[in-house]
C-alpha positions as CSV (number, residue, x, y, z in Angstrom):
1,M,-144.7,7.3,-13.0
2,L,-146.5,9.9,-15.1
3,Y,-143.9,9.6,-17.9
4,V,-144.4,5.8,-18.0
5,L,-148.1,6.3,-18.3
6,L,-147.5,8.8,-21.1
7,L,-145.4,6.4,-23.0
8,I,-147.8,3.5,-22.5
9,V,-150.9,5.3,-23.8
10,P,-149.6,5.8,-27.4
11,I,-148.4,2.2,-27.5
12,M,-151.9,1.0,-26.4
13,C,-153.5,3.2,-29.0
14,V,-151.3,1.7,-31.8
15,V,-152.1,-1.8,-30.6
16,N,-155.8,-0.9,-30.6
17,V,-155.6,0.4,-34.2
18,V,-153.7,-2.7,-35.4
19,F,-155.8,-5.3,-33.7
20,H,-159.2,-3.8,-33.5
21,A,-159.4,-1.7,-36.8
22,T,-162.9,-2.7,-37.8
23,S,-164.6,0.7,-37.3
24,L,-163.4,4.0,-38.5
25,L,-164.7,5.7,-35.4
26,M,-162.5,3.5,-33.2
27,I,-159.4,4.3,-35.3
28,L,-160.2,8.0,-35.0
29,L,-160.6,7.8,-31.2
30,S,-157.3,6.0,-31.0
31,L,-155.7,8.8,-33.0
32,E,-157.2,11.4,-30.8
33,A,-155.9,9.6,-27.7
34,M,-152.4,9.6,-29.3
35,M,-152.6,13.3,-30.0
36,L,-153.7,14.0,-26.5
37,S,-150.8,12.0,-25.0
38,V,-148.3,13.7,-27.4
39,M,-149.6,17.1,-26.2
40,F,-149.1,16.1,-22.6
41,M,-145.6,14.9,-23.4
42,L,-144.8,18.2,-25.1
43,I,-146.1,20.2,-22.2
44,G,-144.2,18.1,-19.7
45,S,-140.9,18.3,-21.7
46,S,-141.2,21.9,-22.4
47,M,-140.4,22.6,-18.7
48,F,-136.9,21.1,-19.4
49,I,-136.2,22.8,-22.8
50,E,-137.7,26.1,-21.8
51,M,-140.3,26.6,-24.5
52,S,-143.5,28.5,-24.0
53,I,-146.2,26.1,-22.8
54,P,-149.1,28.2,-24.2
55,M,-147.5,28.3,-27.6
56,I,-147.0,24.6,-27.8
57,S,-150.5,23.9,-26.5
58,V,-152.1,26.1,-29.1
59,M,-150.1,24.5,-31.9
60,V,-150.9,21.0,-30.9
61,L,-154.5,21.7,-30.2
62,S,-154.9,23.4,-33.5
63,V,-153.4,20.4,-35.3
64,S,-155.7,18.1,-33.3
65,A,-158.7,20.2,-34.2
66,C,-157.8,20.0,-37.9
67,E,-157.4,16.2,-37.6
68,T,-160.7,15.9,-35.9
69,S,-162.5,17.8,-38.5
70,L,-160.9,15.9,-41.3
71,G,-161.7,12.6,-39.6
72,L,-165.3,13.6,-39.0
73,S,-165.8,14.6,-42.6
74,I,-164.3,11.3,-43.8
75,L,-166.5,9.4,-41.4
76,V,-169.7,11.2,-42.6
77,I,-168.7,10.7,-46.3
78,M,-168.1,7.0,-45.6
79,S,-171.3,6.6,-43.7
80,R,-173.4,8.2,-46.4
81,S,-171.8,6.4,-49.3
82,Y,-171.4,2.9,-47.8
83,G,-174.0,3.0,-45.1
84,S,-171.6,2.0,-42.3
85,D,-168.2,3.0,-40.9
86,M,-166.6,-0.5,-41.1
87,V,-163.2,-0.3,-42.6
88,N,-163.5,-3.7,-44.3
89,L,-166.0,-2.2,-46.7
90,L,-163.2,-0.2,-48.3
91,S,-161.8,-3.1,-50.2
92,M,-160.3,-2.2,-53.6
93,S,-161.4,-5.6,-55.1
94,K,-165.0,-4.2,-55.6
95,C,-163.9,-1.7,-58.3
C-alpha cells in the first residue's frame, strides 16, 4: 500500500506542474514533493539492496536543500524584476 502511494505522489506532482503551472511557487512546491517521495522510495528500497540509509538520506537531503535554495533565489529575482511570480510573464516575445 505504501509503495502504491509513493508511486502516485510523483505522478500527481507532474500532473500539477503540467496543468496548474501558473505560479512559480506552486511549481517549486511540486518539485519538493517529488524530491520527498524520491527520498522515501530510496530509503524504502535501500533495505533490499543493503545500502546505508543515513548515507542515502544525507545525499538526497543535501540535493533537496540545494534545489530549494536555487528555487528560492529564482523566485526572489523574478518577484523583484517582474513584480509577480506568474510563469506567463516570462514570455520571450517581449524581448
